[in-house]
C-alpha positions as CSV (number, residue, x, y, z in Angstrom):
1,M,120.4,-0.5,25.2
2,T,122.6,0.3,22.6
3,R,124.4,3.4,22.4
4,R,122.8,4.0,18.9
5,S,119.7,4.0,20.8
6,T,120.8,6.1,23.5
7,G,121.9,8.9,21.2
8,L,118.4,9.0,19.3
9,D,117.0,9.0,22.7
10,Y,118.7,11.7,23.9
11,S,118.0,13.6,20.3
12,S,114.4,13.4,20.5
13,V,113.9,14.7,24.2
14,G,116.1,17.8,22.9
15,L,113.6,18.1,20.1
16,V,110.6,18.0,21.8
17,G,111.6,20.4,24.5
18,I,112.4,22.6,22.0
19,V,109.2,22.7,19.8
20,S,107.1,22.0,23.5
21,A,108.7,25.4,24.7
22,L,107.9,27.0,21.5
23,L,104.5,25.7,21.5
24,G,104.2,26.8,25.3
25,G,105.5,30.6,24.5
26,R,103.0,30.9,21.7
27,L,99.8,29.9,23.7
28,T,101.4,32.2,26.6
29,D,101.4,35.3,23.6
30,T,98.2,34.3,22.9
31,L,95.9,33.3,25.8
32,G,98.3,35.3,29.0
33,P,100.3,33.8,31.2
34,R,97.5,32.3,33.7
35,A,95.5,30.6,31.0
36,A,98.3,28.8,29.3
37,R,99.5,28.0,32.9
38,L,96.1,26.5,33.6
39,I,95.8,24.8,30.2
40,I,99.5,23.2,30.8
41,L,98.8,22.1,34.1
42,G,95.5,20.9,33.1
43,G,97.5,18.8,30.4
44,H,99.9,17.4,32.9
45,A,97.3,16.1,35.3
46,V,95.5,14.5,32.0
47,A,98.7,13.0,30.8
48,L,100.0,11.8,34.6
49,A,96.5,9.9,34.9
50,A,96.7,8.3,31.5
51,I,100.4,7.0,32.4
52,T,98.9,5.7,35.6
53,I,96.2,3.9,33.9
54,L,98.2,2.4,31.4
55,G,100.7,1.3,33.9
56,S,98.2,-0.2,35.9
57,M,96.6,-2.1,33.3
58,A,99.9,-3.5,32.2
59,S,99.5,-2.4,28.7
60,S,102.3,-2.2,26.4
61,L,105.5,-0.5,26.9
62,W,105.0,1.2,23.7
63,A,101.9,2.8,25.1
64,F,103.2,3.5,28.2
65,G,106.1,5.4,26.0
66,I,103.8,7.4,24.2
67,G,101.9,8.9,27.5
68,V,105.2,9.7,28.9
69,G,106.3,11.6,25.6
70,V,103.0,13.2,25.6
71,W,103.6,13.9,29.2
72,A,106.7,15.2,28.5
73,V,105.3,17.9,25.9
74,F,103.3,19.7,28.8
75,A,106.6,19.6,31.2
76,W,108.6,21.1,28.5
77,A,105.6,23.8,27.9
78,L,105.7,24.8,31.1
79,N,108.5,27.0,31.6
80,P,107.6,30.2,29.5
81,P,104.2,31.0,31.5
82,P,106.0,31.8,34.7
83,R,108.7,33.5,33.0
84,A,106.1,35.9,31.2
85,S,104.4,36.2,34.3
86,T,107.5,37.8,35.9
87,W,108.2,39.7,32.5
88,G,104.8,41.2,32.4
89,P,104.6,43.6,34.9
90,L,108.2,44.8,34.3
91,L,109.0,47.9,31.7
92,P,112.1,47.0,29.2
93,A,114.4,48.8,31.0
94,H,113.9,47.0,34.2
95,R,115.9,44.2,33.2
96,V,116.1,43.1,36.4
97,G,113.2,40.6,36.2
98,W,115.3,38.9,34.0
99,W,118.2,38.1,35.7
100,L,115.7,36.9,38.6
101,T,114.0,34.5,36.4
102,V,117.7,32.9,35.3
103,G,119.3,32.9,38.9
104,A,116.2,30.9,40.0
105,H,117.2,28.1,37.5
106,R,121.1,27.7,38.0
């Protein structure tokens, strides 16, 4: 592992995180928090099952890496639905919900 490859790996994780969070937010806005949460958790389950199968078959490291990458998309996309569930019932003037969600992640 070189310094260059590590930097590329970290950059890729950040890029996937940003894109996945935006897609998770779009899914939440389109279908609602509950449906988005169920779809994303279902994707988690399928991706983890695929990783387990790929790992037990001793397939290539590339296939395993792609499986982990697909799972990471679902992991990052899971952030918006719970936040939307917290914000949804609140009126715009009640910003306490925002502080609750921020405080839970610190």
